[in-house]
N, C-alpha and C positions, 0 to 999 in steps of 0.2 A: 529504419525508424529508430529514433532515440528512445532510450530507456533510462529515466532518471531514478537514481537510487539514493534514498535519504538514509544517512548513516550517522550514528553517534559513536562509531568505532566498534561496532559489533564484530565478533570474530568471523562471522560469515560474509562480511562485506565483499571480499575478493571472490568468494565462491558464488555469491549472488551475481556479481558482474560476469563471471565466467559462464554461469548458467544462462544468462541472457545473451552473451556474445555468441555462444555456440549455436543459438537459435537464429542468429542473423541480426540481432539488435546492436545498436551502438550505445554501450553503457556510459553514463555520465554520473559520476559519484558526487553527490552534494553532501559533504562531510563537515563535521565540526560541532561546536557547541551552540550554534544558532538553534533557536526553537524550530519546531516543525513548521509553524506559521511563517517564519522568516525564510526557511528553505523552500516552502511552497511559492512565496513571492518570487524568489530567485528562479525557480523552475519555470513559472509562468512567464517570466520576462525572457528566458532563454529559449523556450519552446517555439518551434515553428512547425506547424502541421500536427498531425496526430502523434501521440507519444504514449509511452508506458511509464507509470510511476510505481516503484516497488520499494517496500521497506527493506533495509539491508539484512534483516534477520529472516528473509524469505529466500528460499532456493527454488526457482521456477523449474517446471518440468516441460516436456515436449508439447503439452496441450496448448501452451502459449505460442507455439510456432505458427499455427494457422489461424489468422484473425478474420478470414473471409466470412465466417458466420456472423460477425459483428459489424457488418457494413450497413446496418439499418440506418437509413437517413434521419430518422426521428430520435435516435438515441445518441447522445453526445458523450456519455460517461458510463462505462461499465465497471462495476466493482466485482471482482471474481472471488471464488472460494479457494481456500487452502486447507490442508490438514494442519491443525494447530497443535504443536507439541506440548504447550502448556495446558490446553483443555483436554488433550487426547481425544479430539473430536474434529469434525469438519466445521468451519466457520467462514464468514465472508471477511474481506479486507486484506490488505497487504499487497495486492496486485490490482492495478487500475489501468484501463485503456481510456484515455481522454482524447477526444477528437478536437480538431482545429476549431470547430464551431463553438466549443465551450470556452475557448481561450479569452475572447473579449470580456466575457462575464467574470471569469476567474481573475483576470487582470484588474478589472474594475472594482471587485469586492474583496480581494484577498487581504488588503491592508486593514480592512474593517475588523478582521478577526485575529489581529496580531496578539491580542491578549486573551483570546478565547481558549477555553480548556481543551476543546477538540476542534481546531480550526478547519480541518478537512471535512469533518461532519457538518459544520456550519455552512461551508461552501456547497456541499452536496445538497443542502436543503434550500438553496436560493430559489426564490420565486421563479426566476427565469428558467430553472430546470424542472419546475413542477407544473407550469401552465403554458404549454402542455408538458407532460412528464418526459424528461430528457435523460434522467439517470436511472439505471437499474442495477440491481445485484443479480448476477447471472450464476445460477446454480447447476448448470448443465455439465460442467467439467471442472475437475480439481486442477488448479493451476500451479500448485507447488506445496512446499513444506515451510511452515512458519514456526520460528522459535527454536529450531534444533541447535544444540551445542552452544547455547549462550552461557557466558561465564559470569554474568551478573544477575542471577535469578532473584536476588534480594531487591534489586531495582525494579524488576518486572512485578514482583509481589506488591511492592509499595505503590506502583502505578495502578495496578488492578484494585488494590484496597482503596486508593483515593477516589477511584471511579465507582466504588461500591459494587465491584464485580467479582469478588473472591469466590462466591458460590458457583460461578460459571467455569471455574478452573479446577483442575485436578493436579495440584502441585505435588501431592504425595506420590501419585503414580509417575509423574514427570521425573521426580528425584530418584525413584527406584529404577526406572528404565535408564536414566542417564548414568547410573552407577555401573551398568553392565559393561 
């Protein structure tokens, strides 16, 4: 199964690809200065069948190896949880299993959100995925580590500030642990 990695040049991009490859996935790095929305359009045009989408600042673990529990015919998109290095807590996002059944709707609507602030969130909320509910966040297993060893913490802080999310993050602890 293909695993599409969206990267803006994070220092963990190669490690992300390696962590997926060792579990049997075929990593495909979608890298560059394109926006996430543009990268998603590209991914949806390239994808055939079920696939994984991972942020390049995520290092997946062995829990992603067995996807058999996620063969529910009614769920087309699973969003998994990771340990978030910036929050120093568990949170959802960063690793997604998207099934073939979701692709027609993603291809149809992805370009509508090219200017959206959070395009993937907008896609996740499409009516086609909620009537009936086709997308879920799965909290049963931790699927990886998000944000470890990033070299541009200022960019991350600005992003979280622009989303009015600074209170959800513990950058003070992140910086102290990162200095070890």
